[in-house]
N, C-alpha and C positions, 0 to 999 in steps of 0.2 A: 504494500500500500504506500502511495506517495505521501510524504510528510504533510503537504497541504490538505490532503483528503483526511488524514488522521486528525488534524487540528479541527477541521470542520465537523467531523464526526464527534469529537470530544465536546465541542461547543454545543452541538445539538443535544447531546446526552445531558449536559449540565442544564440546559434550558428546560428540557422535558422534566428532569428531576425537580426543578424548582417550581414548576407549575403546581398550583394548589387544586385539590379536589375535595369532595365531601368526605373522603376517607383518609386524606392526608393533608394537613394544613398547619399553618403557624401564624403567630402574630408577634411583632416586635414593637416595643415602646422604648423610650429613653427617659432618663431622669437625671437630676443633679445629685440625687442620693448616691452614696458610695455603695459598692457591690455588697458589702457585708450587711447593709441595712435591708436590701432586697432579700438577701439570703436568709436573714432572720425572719422576715415575713413568710418566706416560702417554707422554711423547715418547722415552723410552729403549726403543726398539723391541726391541733385542736382549734386554732383560730382561722382556718381556711374559710369557714363560714362567714367571716367578717368581710371578705372580698369576693367570695363566690356565692352569688345570690341563689343559685340552684341547690346549695348544700344546706341541709338542716343540721347535719353534724358530720364531723370527721374525727376518727379515733386512730391513734397510732399505738400499737401494742408493744411498746418498748422504746429504745433509743432510736433516733433518726440515723439508721445505719443500713447498709446493704443486707438484705434478707429479712428485715423487719416487716411485719405485716400490719395491715390496718383495715378499717372499714369506712366506707362512704355511705352516708344516709341522705339521699336527695329528698327534696320536697315532693318531686314527682318521680315515679319510677321505683324500681326495686333497689334494695341495699346491694352494695357490692363490696367485695374484698379486694385489697390491693397488696402488692409487695414492692418494696423499694429494690430495684435491680441494679442501679449504678449510682455512684456518688463521686464527684470530684469537688471537694469542699470549696465553697465560695466561687464555684464556676458552673457546675451543672449537677443535675440529678435526674434520674428516670424512675418512674414507677409504672407498673402495669396491672391491669385488671382483666381477668378472664371474661371473655364474651363467647357466645356460641361459636365453636370451631375456630377460635382465634383469640387475639388480645387487643385491648385498647391500651396503647402505650403513650404516656405523657412524658415529655422531656422538657425540662426548663433549664435555660442556659443564660449565663451572664457574660458580658464583654465590656471592655472600657475602650473608648476611642475619643480623643480630643476632650478629655475631662468629663465626658458623659458616660453614664452607665446604660448599656443597652441590655434589655432583658427580653427573652424570647420564650414563648410557650408553644411547643410543637405537639401536635395530636396526630396519632396514626392508628387506624383500625387495620388489623391484619386478619388473615385467614380467608377461607372461601366465601364467607358472607360479608367481607369488608365493604363492598360497594353497596349492598343492601342496608347494612347497619349504618354505614357512613351517610347514606341518603336520609335514613330515618332519624338518626341522632346527630350527625355531623353538622347539618345545616344550622340548627339552633345553637349548638356548641360554638360553632364558628362565629355566629352573630353576637354571642355573649362575650367572646374573648376581648374585644376592645374595651368593654365596660369593666370587665374583671381586671384587666391590665391597668386601667386608669385608677382603680381602687387600690391596687397594690402600690402603685406609684405614690398616691396620696398618703397612704399609711407610712411608707418608707421615708417620704420627705418630711413627715410630721415628727419623726423620732429624733 
């Protein structure tokens, strides 16, 4: 393959990957708050309901660490269990919830650029039903993300 063709193919692949769908999407916001302030808001699981209007309660069954399990109790819909699957302190963490024939994976990441903190919330439905569940649940989830992110920003900036 000629080098120019390889570059075009790589650019196309990057563009396709960054496109958002109902089953894989993200939202990024920025704040003047330092990363550790956002991090503290994120890892305080019992207070997730302060910034996530859809949650009645969130419970973590132990320390905020890889392998720790928890429960999410939404106002609408069934309770769900989650497990923290990855943590890079003050940078990112991932938790996942079992859905029929797959997972709902949430990854939250932090980055600093030009004295601003950028925080991102990634959502991905996996498995054979990802498109169906993404269409059913993802649209509302995606619409709520900017509101949720703004609340996180307000909390972090007020600390």
